[in-house]
Wavefront OBJ file of the C-alpha trace (Angstrom):
o trace
v -12.113 -47.906 2.264
v -8.456 -46.909 2.631
v -8.154 -46.322 -0.954
v -10.910 -43.586 -0.576
v -9.293 -41.237 1.813
v -8.628 -37.697 1.002
v -4.773 -37.236 0.348
v -2.806 -34.135 1.672
v -0.469 -32.164 -0.721
v 2.605 -33.960 0.361
v 1.102 -37.412 -0.522
v 0.056 -36.131 -3.783
v 3.465 -34.905 -4.738
v 4.733 -38.380 -3.978
v 2.240 -40.102 -5.794
v 2.287 -37.831 -9.111
v 5.857 -38.675 -9.802
v 5.249 -41.157 -12.656
v 7.157 -40.349 -15.775
v 4.754 -41.893 -18.158
v 0.885 -41.851 -18.832
v -1.085 -45.103 -19.709
v -2.967 -44.699 -22.938
v -6.160 -45.436 -21.293
v -6.125 -42.342 -19.085
v -7.395 -40.428 -22.174
v -10.529 -42.701 -22.097
v -11.240 -42.104 -18.410
v -10.720 -38.411 -19.106
v -13.413 -38.515 -21.644
v -15.858 -40.410 -19.601
v -15.211 -37.474 -16.843
v -15.818 -34.889 -19.558
v -19.249 -36.380 -20.580
v -20.125 -36.657 -16.895
v -19.576 -33.172 -16.239
v -21.295 -31.765 -19.622
v -24.620 -33.208 -18.693
v -25.542 -30.094 -16.544
v -24.004 -26.942 -15.342
v -24.038 -28.349 -11.773
v -21.961 -31.226 -12.665
v -19.606 -29.021 -14.831
v -18.873 -26.900 -11.729
v -17.344 -29.749 -9.950
v -14.373 -29.316 -12.064
v -13.345 -33.036 -12.139
v -9.823 -34.202 -13.142
v -8.056 -37.659 -13.280
v -4.332 -38.242 -12.797
v -2.485 -41.609 -13.145
v -0.754 -42.825 -9.898
v 0.953 -46.076 -10.978
v 1.414 -48.331 -13.971
v -0.597 -51.201 -15.186
v -0.741 -54.468 -13.362
v -1.018 -56.342 -16.773
v 1.660 -55.732 -19.454
v 0.533 -58.482 -21.704
v -1.775 -56.575 -24.002
v -3.805 -59.291 -25.717
v -7.061 -58.663 -27.563
v -9.810 -57.813 -24.966
v -7.334 -57.627 -22.195
v -8.321 -56.227 -19.043
v -5.971 -53.865 -16.625
v -6.113 -52.314 -13.442
v -4.778 -48.761 -13.092
v -4.482 -46.781 -9.886
v -5.494 -43.241 -10.463
v -6.400 -40.127 -8.828
v -9.786 -38.184 -8.942
v -9.872 -34.515 -8.080
v -12.924 -32.395 -7.732
v -14.789 -29.799 -5.801
v -17.148 -30.577 -2.917
v -18.727 -28.369 -0.078
v -15.740 -28.461 2.131
v -13.244 -27.677 -0.700
v -11.034 -29.707 -3.034
v -11.337 -33.375 -2.758
v -8.512 -35.888 -3.965
v -9.640 -39.586 -4.044
v -7.536 -42.321 -5.316
v -8.966 -45.383 -6.986
v -8.360 -48.448 -9.107
v -9.916 -48.208 -12.518
v -10.659 -51.256 -14.791
v -9.849 -50.557 -18.316
v -10.256 -53.031 -21.381
v -8.185 -53.087 -24.407
v -10.335 -53.621 -27.463
v -8.454 -54.202 -30.713
v -10.717 -53.884 -33.921
v -10.367 -53.264 -37.639
v -12.494 -50.388 -37.483
v -11.167 -46.991 -36.226
v -12.596 -46.076 -32.844
v -11.453 -45.807 -29.190
v -9.332 -48.951 -28.343
v -9.667 -48.481 -24.427
v -12.986 -48.625 -22.582
v -13.032 -47.993 -18.833
v -15.725 -50.513 -17.449
v -15.680 -49.274 -13.713
v -14.013 -48.502 -10.408
v -12.823 -51.063 -7.880
v -14.093 -50.176 -4.369
v -14.819 -52.505 -1.342
v -13.920 -55.412 -3.564
v -16.481 -54.805 -5.973
v -16.626 -53.026 -9.323
v -19.195 -50.351 -9.751
v -19.767 -48.079 -12.728
v -17.724 -44.952 -13.124
v -20.884 -42.682 -13.370
v -22.094 -44.206 -10.021
v -18.830 -43.749 -8.352
v -18.682 -40.122 -9.308
v -22.043 -39.331 -8.227
v -21.662 -40.860 -4.700
v -17.938 -39.561 -4.215
v -18.565 -35.961 -5.843
v -22.115 -35.022 -5.376
v -23.216 -31.766 -7.119
v -23.274 -28.900 -5.139
v -26.649 -27.406 -3.897
v -25.693 -23.869 -4.441
v -26.463 -21.071 -7.008
v -24.117 -21.398 -10.025
v -21.818 -18.649 -11.014
v -22.094 -16.856 -14.479
v -18.539 -17.783 -15.410
v -19.343 -21.530 -14.577
v -22.524 -21.352 -17.020
v -20.596 -19.610 -19.767
v -17.719 -22.234 -19.592
v -20.256 -25.024 -19.647
v -22.008 -23.529 -22.461
v -18.668 -23.255 -24.510
v -17.432 -26.728 -23.595
v -20.780 -28.418 -24.409
v -20.466 -26.994 -28.008
v -23.311 -24.517 -27.380
v -25.894 -27.293 -26.861
v -28.052 -28.189 -23.866
v -30.869 -30.774 -23.071
v -33.962 -28.667 -24.267
v -36.284 -31.603 -23.384
v -35.669 -31.455 -19.772
v -36.007 -27.794 -19.299
v -39.042 -26.722 -17.331
v -41.931 -25.329 -19.413
v -41.689 -21.789 -18.005
v -38.016 -21.500 -19.121
v -38.914 -22.873 -22.581
v -41.543 -20.004 -22.802
v -39.012 -17.454 -21.778
v -36.576 -18.911 -24.585
v -39.293 -18.405 -27.006
v -40.151 -14.829 -25.832
v -36.703 -13.877 -26.370
v -36.618 -15.285 -30.020
v -39.897 -13.288 -30.704
v -38.403 -10.291 -29.354
v -35.594 -10.357 -32.071
v -36.140 -7.819 -34.823
v -37.224 -9.418 -38.252
v -34.120 -10.118 -40.163
v -33.824 -10.352 -44.116
v -33.579 -14.081 -43.996
v -35.725 -17.036 -44.826
v -39.050 -15.565 -43.949
v -38.509 -12.137 -45.951
v -37.309 -14.345 -48.988
v -40.508 -16.397 -48.718
v -42.531 -13.437 -48.219
v -41.067 -11.527 -51.532
v -41.637 -14.605 -53.429
v -45.254 -14.923 -52.329
v -45.698 -11.123 -53.291
v -44.468 -12.169 -56.919
v -47.192 -14.939 -56.985
v -49.402 -13.264 -59.750
v -46.526 -13.055 -62.263
v -47.171 -15.273 -65.258
v -45.630 -18.735 -65.194
v -44.830 -18.046 -61.340
v -45.908 -20.757 -59.177
v -45.082 -20.459 -55.154
v -46.137 -22.165 -52.112
v -48.516 -20.384 -49.732
v -46.458 -18.811 -47.058
v -49.114 -19.518 -44.387
v -51.127 -17.630 -42.044
v -49.166 -14.185 -42.163
v -51.020 -12.956 -38.875
v -49.014 -15.681 -37.039
v -45.892 -16.104 -39.027
v -45.268 -12.441 -39.066
v -44.981 -12.170 -35.288
v -42.003 -14.998 -35.587
v -40.173 -13.923 -38.630
v -37.350 -16.130 -39.208
v -38.229 -18.107 -36.041
v -41.481 -19.455 -37.596
v -39.686 -22.942 -37.792
v -40.295 -23.144 -34.197
v -43.882 -24.392 -35.004
v -42.299 -27.445 -36.283
v -40.095 -28.688 -33.577
v -42.466 -30.460 -31.589
v -46.105 -30.475 -30.339
v -44.948 -29.002 -26.953
v -42.942 -26.259 -28.747
v -45.817 -25.353 -31.053
v -48.289 -25.301 -28.178
v -45.826 -22.904 -26.361
v -45.146 -20.710 -29.374
v -48.873 -20.468 -30.497
v -50.037 -19.702 -27.210
v -47.652 -16.617 -27.132
v -48.656 -15.759 -30.578
v -52.508 -16.175 -29.864
v -52.672 -14.846 -26.247
v -49.860 -12.452 -26.225
v -48.217 -11.347 -23.184
v -46.767 -8.118 -21.261
v -43.327 -8.837 -22.350
v -44.221 -9.294 -26.126
v -44.082 -6.573 -28.726
v -47.661 -7.574 -29.716
v -49.076 -7.815 -26.219
v -52.707 -8.477 -26.964
v -51.942 -11.538 -28.956
v -53.395 -12.424 -32.348
v -55.117 -9.233 -33.695
v -56.706 -8.933 -37.113
v -56.517 -5.208 -38.625
v -58.357 -4.786 -41.794
v -59.157 -1.486 -43.566
v -61.659 -3.091 -46.110
v -64.355 -5.848 -46.505
v -61.934 -7.762 -48.910
v -58.953 -7.801 -46.547
v -61.066 -8.894 -43.474
v -62.723 -11.508 -45.609
v -59.227 -12.816 -46.770
v -57.881 -12.882 -43.380
v -60.769 -14.629 -41.874
v -60.599 -17.269 -44.390
v -56.891 -17.782 -44.330
v -56.818 -18.137 -40.553
v -59.705 -20.605 -40.898
v -57.636 -22.746 -43.344
v -54.908 -23.746 -40.766
v -55.383 -26.000 -37.909
v -53.606 -25.052 -34.633
v -52.429 -28.713 -34.146
v -51.483 -28.247 -30.838
v -52.959 -31.668 -29.678
v -52.335 -35.066 -31.308
v -54.548 -35.904 -34.158
v -55.904 -32.414 -34.611
v -55.970 -32.773 -38.530
v -59.038 -34.713 -39.817
v -58.230 -37.693 -41.804
v -61.459 -39.475 -42.226
v -64.908 -38.306 -43.392
v -66.309 -38.761 -39.912
v -63.288 -36.451 -38.629
v -64.117 -34.029 -41.245
v -67.460 -33.610 -40.236
v -66.679 -33.235 -36.536
v -64.213 -30.537 -37.506
v -66.926 -28.665 -39.629
v -69.146 -28.825 -36.577
v -66.575 -27.039 -34.317
v -65.707 -24.795 -37.135
v -69.312 -23.466 -37.391
v -70.528 -24.081 -33.806
v -67.514 -23.944 -31.401
v -69.683 -23.038 -28.282
v -71.947 -25.889 -28.752
v -69.165 -28.408 -29.377
v -66.338 -27.475 -26.845
v -65.298 -31.057 -26.797
v -64.098 -30.929 -30.205
v -61.555 -28.143 -29.585
v -58.816 -30.176 -30.737
v -59.926 -29.270 -34.336
v -59.431 -25.459 -33.598
v -58.115 -23.385 -36.370
v -56.173 -20.082 -36.019
v -59.358 -18.220 -36.613
v -60.729 -19.320 -33.273
v -57.720 -17.795 -31.389
v -58.240 -14.216 -32.865
v -58.154 -11.979 -29.783
v -58.804 -8.543 -31.251
v -60.368 -7.244 -34.488
v -59.630 -3.598 -35.834
v -62.323 -3.099 -38.752
v -62.512 -0.434 -41.251
v -64.726 -0.472 -44.443
v -66.522 2.012 -46.818
v -70.153 3.005 -46.133
v -71.813 0.463 -48.462
v -69.574 -2.630 -47.189
v -70.333 -1.620 -43.423
v -74.024 -1.569 -44.157
v -73.925 -5.036 -45.711
v -71.631 -6.497 -43.077
v -73.899 -5.532 -40.118
v -77.060 -6.072 -42.217
v -78.750 -2.620 -41.855
v -82.477 -2.942 -42.081
v -83.623 0.730 -42.607
v -84.902 2.112 -45.863
v -85.494 -1.318 -47.408
v -81.650 -2.236 -47.246
v -82.574 -5.776 -46.723
v -82.798 -6.385 -50.424
v -78.947 -5.391 -50.697
v -77.674 -8.000 -48.164
v -75.247 -10.423 -49.416
v -76.569 -14.002 -49.421
v -73.208 -15.582 -48.831
v -71.212 -12.909 -47.734
v -69.223 -12.401 -44.610
v -71.382 -10.738 -41.866
v -71.030 -9.863 -38.169
v -72.331 -13.394 -37.494
v -68.788 -14.638 -37.970
v -67.978 -12.959 -34.322
v -70.100 -15.721 -32.738
v -67.607 -18.314 -33.784
v -64.598 -16.453 -32.587
v -64.348 -17.897 -28.967
v -61.184 -15.931 -27.977
v -62.476 -12.614 -29.203
v -61.848 -9.956 -26.378
v -62.172 -6.687 -27.985
v -63.738 -5.001 -31.496
v -62.514 -1.748 -32.544
v -64.514 -0.393 -35.459
v -63.638 3.025 -37.336
v -66.571 4.381 -38.958
v -66.039 5.148 -42.680
v -64.344 8.480 -43.940
v -64.870 10.491 -47.011
v -64.233 8.467 -49.987
v -61.057 9.663 -52.164
v -63.267 10.576 -54.992
v -65.533 12.718 -53.061
v -69.223 12.414 -52.240
v -70.006 10.440 -55.465
v -71.988 7.434 -56.045
v -70.417 4.328 -57.659
v -72.252 2.591 -60.177
v -72.759 -0.643 -58.414
v -75.805 -3.140 -58.288
v -75.070 -4.261 -54.936
v -76.491 -1.344 -53.104
v -78.608 2.075 -53.373
v -77.445 5.532 -54.065
v -75.938 6.841 -50.510
v -74.964 10.455 -51.555
v -77.444 12.897 -52.260
v -76.082 15.065 -55.340
v -76.844 18.353 -53.823
v -76.678 17.765 -49.860
v -74.941 14.448 -48.934
v -75.574 13.475 -45.313
v -72.849 11.042 -44.114
v -74.104 11.740 -40.522
v -77.346 9.846 -41.394
v -75.394 7.033 -43.029
v -72.964 6.813 -39.632
v -76.372 6.550 -37.594
v -77.501 3.642 -39.754
v -74.299 1.886 -38.986
v -73.390 2.831 -35.320
v -76.875 2.134 -34.150
v -76.902 -1.393 -35.971
v -73.540 -1.938 -34.214
v -74.987 -1.246 -30.921
v -77.807 -3.470 -31.412
v -76.123 -6.619 -32.929
v -72.848 -6.369 -30.975
v -74.093 -5.784 -27.637
v -72.463 -9.079 -26.032
v -68.993 -8.016 -27.164
v -66.552 -5.295 -25.979
v -66.810 -2.871 -28.600
v -65.290 0.700 -29.440
v -66.298 2.787 -32.211
v -64.298 5.825 -33.577
v -64.419 8.578 -36.155
v -67.617 10.105 -34.655
v -68.651 13.530 -36.453
v -68.886 15.422 -33.027
v -69.652 14.473 -29.247
v -73.417 14.288 -29.813
v -72.896 11.340 -32.186
v -70.770 9.553 -29.492
v -73.161 10.138 -26.793
v -76.001 8.919 -29.093
v -74.011 5.547 -29.789
v -73.224 5.180 -25.953
v -77.023 5.376 -25.308
v -78.129 3.136 -27.918
v -75.393 0.547 -26.734
v -76.626 0.651 -23.100
v -80.155 0.293 -24.148
v -79.215 -2.731 -26.264
v -77.227 -4.202 -23.312
v -80.251 -3.993 -20.958
v -82.467 -5.518 -23.689
v -80.376 -8.675 -23.979
v -82.482 -12.015 -23.352
v -79.494 -13.860 -22.201
v -76.095 -13.153 -21.302
v -73.013 -15.152 -22.628
v -72.859 -17.235 -19.408
v -76.673 -17.952 -19.462
v -76.288 -19.006 -22.933
v -73.453 -21.436 -22.252
v -75.736 -22.960 -19.502
v -78.616 -23.260 -21.987
v -76.345 -25.038 -24.353
v -75.291 -27.428 -21.592
v -78.710 -28.261 -20.367
v -80.447 -28.597 -23.672
v -77.583 -30.566 -25.476
v -76.701 -27.857 -27.952
v -80.051 -26.933 -29.012
v -83.900 -26.591 -28.537
v -86.773 -27.515 -30.333
v -88.411 -25.332 -32.939
v -92.030 -24.967 -33.799
v -93.450 -26.713 -36.994
v -94.128 -23.662 -38.814
v -90.604 -22.400 -39.020
v -88.835 -22.745 -42.323
v -85.860 -24.989 -42.603
v -82.719 -23.062 -42.100
v -84.318 -19.806 -41.592
v -85.253 -19.840 -38.163
v -88.365 -17.277 -38.789
v -91.867 -18.351 -38.952
v -93.430 -17.637 -42.089
v -95.898 -15.269 -40.716
v -93.224 -13.250 -39.394
v -91.134 -13.354 -42.751
v -94.188 -12.297 -44.806
v -94.509 -9.304 -42.361
v -90.923 -8.455 -42.385
v -90.949 -8.544 -46.459
v -94.026 -6.160 -46.481
v -92.420 -3.651 -44.079
v -89.180 -3.469 -46.032
v -91.292 -2.944 -49.103
v -92.960 -0.114 -47.711
v -89.224 1.219 -46.672
v -88.381 1.183 -50.250
v -91.145 3.380 -51.278
v -90.101 5.791 -48.502
v -87.207 7.157 -50.418
v -84.723 7.081 -47.652
v -81.737 6.685 -49.974
v -79.956 8.630 -50.620
v -80.457 10.777 -47.271
v -80.733 14.419 -47.646
v -78.712 16.582 -45.259
v -80.856 18.700 -42.867
v -77.867 19.525 -40.546
v -77.314 23.151 -39.138
v -73.785 22.723 -40.679
v -73.303 20.627 -43.781
v -71.877 17.335 -42.195
v -70.105 16.520 -45.245
v -67.874 19.443 -44.769
v -66.921 18.034 -41.188
v -62.946 17.589 -40.913
v -63.746 14.314 -39.195
v -64.447 12.920 -42.733
v -61.353 13.838 -44.310
v -58.745 11.008 -44.894
v -55.104 12.216 -43.829
v -53.189 13.280 -47.051
v -56.559 13.648 -49.091
v -56.744 17.496 -48.317
l 1 2 3 4 5 6 7 8 9 10 11 12 13 14 15 16 17 18 19 20 21 22 23 24 25 26 27 28 29 30 31 32 33 34 35 36 37 38 39 40 41 42 43 44 45 46 47 48 49 50 51 52 53 54 55 56 57 58 59 60 61 62 63 64 65 66 67 68 69 70 71 72 73 74 75 76 77 78 79 80 81 82 83 84 85 86 87 88 89 90 91 92 93 94 95 96 97 98 99 100 101 102 103 104 105 106 107 108 109 110 111 112 113 114 115 116 117 118 119 120 121 122 123 124 125 126 127 128 129 130 131 132 133 134 135 136 137 138 139 140 141 142 143 144 145 146 147 148 149 150 151 152 153 154 155 156 157 158 159 160 161 162 163 164 165 166 167 168 169 170 171 172 173 174 175 176 177 178 179 180 181 182 183 184 185 186 187 188 189 190 191 192 193 194 195 196 197 198 199 200 201 202 203 204 205 206 207 208 209 210 211 212 213 214 215 216 217 218 219 220 221 222 223 224 225 226 227 228 229 230 231 232 233 234 235 236 237 238 239 240 241 242 243 244 245 246 247 248 249 250 251 252 253 254 255 256 257 258 259 260 261 262 263 264 265 266 267 268 269 270 271 272 273 274 275 276 277 278 279 280 281 282 283 284 285 286 287 288 289 290 291 292 293 294 295 296 297 298 299 300 301 302 303 304 305 306 307 308 309 310 311 312 313 314 315 316 317 318 319 320 321 322 323 324 325 326 327 328 329 330 331 332 333 334 335 336 337 338 339 340 341 342 343 344 345 346 347 348 349 350 351 352 353 354 355 356 357 358 359 360 361 362 363 364 365 366 367 368 369 370 371 372 373 374 375 376 377 378 379 380 381 382 383 384 385 386 387 388 389 390 391 392 393 394 395 396 397 398 399 400 401 402 403 404 405 406 407 408 409 410 411 412 413 414 415 416 417 418 419 420 421 422 423 424 425 426 427 428 429 430 431 432 433 434 435 436 437 438 439 440 441 442 443 444 445 446 447 448 449 450 451 452 453 454 455 456 457 458 459 460 461 462 463 464 465 466 467 468 469 470 471 472 473 474 475 476 477 478 479 480 481 482 483 484 485 486 487 488 489 490 491 492 493
């Protein structure tokens, strides 16, 4: 292995006095450059090659082979390393333009080995922290490209977080959003922009969702679950201030599959049935989570509505209000289908902008008394129902008239929590033990879940309530609650 000894400076001076350079040296230098660009650690070796002697074959026929003595230089743990070696190069002449010279290997120990194998054995990468200037020079020499596939998942998440931290620019996303806003103009057709609650977090980086399954999974996990380092730390949140906006958001998020796993979009009738099963009963069929939509990833809901919409949404029972329930409308039962829901914030309704006036609508009773409207009573109908039906959830209610109403709600909520027959964990165990359901008695109406006798009794009760004349409630408060500053909408005074 005499040809692999490390040469001193005097020997280098004597060897590098050759007056010309063989054309194949460019081919060897290009091979060294590609070898170094595969990682910053390889780039830090700073490999170079110099010719030491001429070619051993001067008859350059087609596909002729030549041996050229060269000197490899690079860094190692002990310092700079100078290794002379014989490189085998082949001259390939062809009509098409390209590189005529190809380096086939390096001669060592009477054998020919690949150049890459020779470099990895003679110049091993340094096991030490890389300098910032090395990383920067490698980034510039690499054409600002790198092997994204081989990056650790944690590092990919940091890159996506950095993209999500960048402010929204007036680029592709803003243009599409503007076109979507003009969709109601005559003769204007525009493709749906997609789930705004997800895309709006990414801005112009929304195309990260189309890179690969892994990139989509990483990006959606950050968008849905959030994180301490993100602008929206609580993840996918839905903020609605009317029944219509909440209805639209829930339906829009339910129209798009997450597609984190392969084959997440149903293509056959059987798969369509399975996806509908998970859409309606995700707690019963957790094995079908591959068909999850963006709606299943909602973490927090901030909800505000008017008096009538809230009473219909929470299905208030008092005063015969059952007759005004929406048969196919969206109700609080939608929360049962949101597996990731961690928090619900509800803002009780404020004073309508038109004042305490009843709107002519067949969908509800008269809510405001002409002489003494009592929004306090309507608030109680709503938040007492909230305390009852949302006992299993983390709920906070705002816009109470005074501290007395706040304490009244907290007491009602504690009583509702104590009255729960099953906790969420117990329900999951029940579903697991009974295969997703239990047998019902024969006297239960199909689809209702209520025995006929109880249904008849309930109808009789709410018929009596209608004649009680609860609506519109008359205000008996010491001070007219309709004049409370709590009900005033900012900017409406």
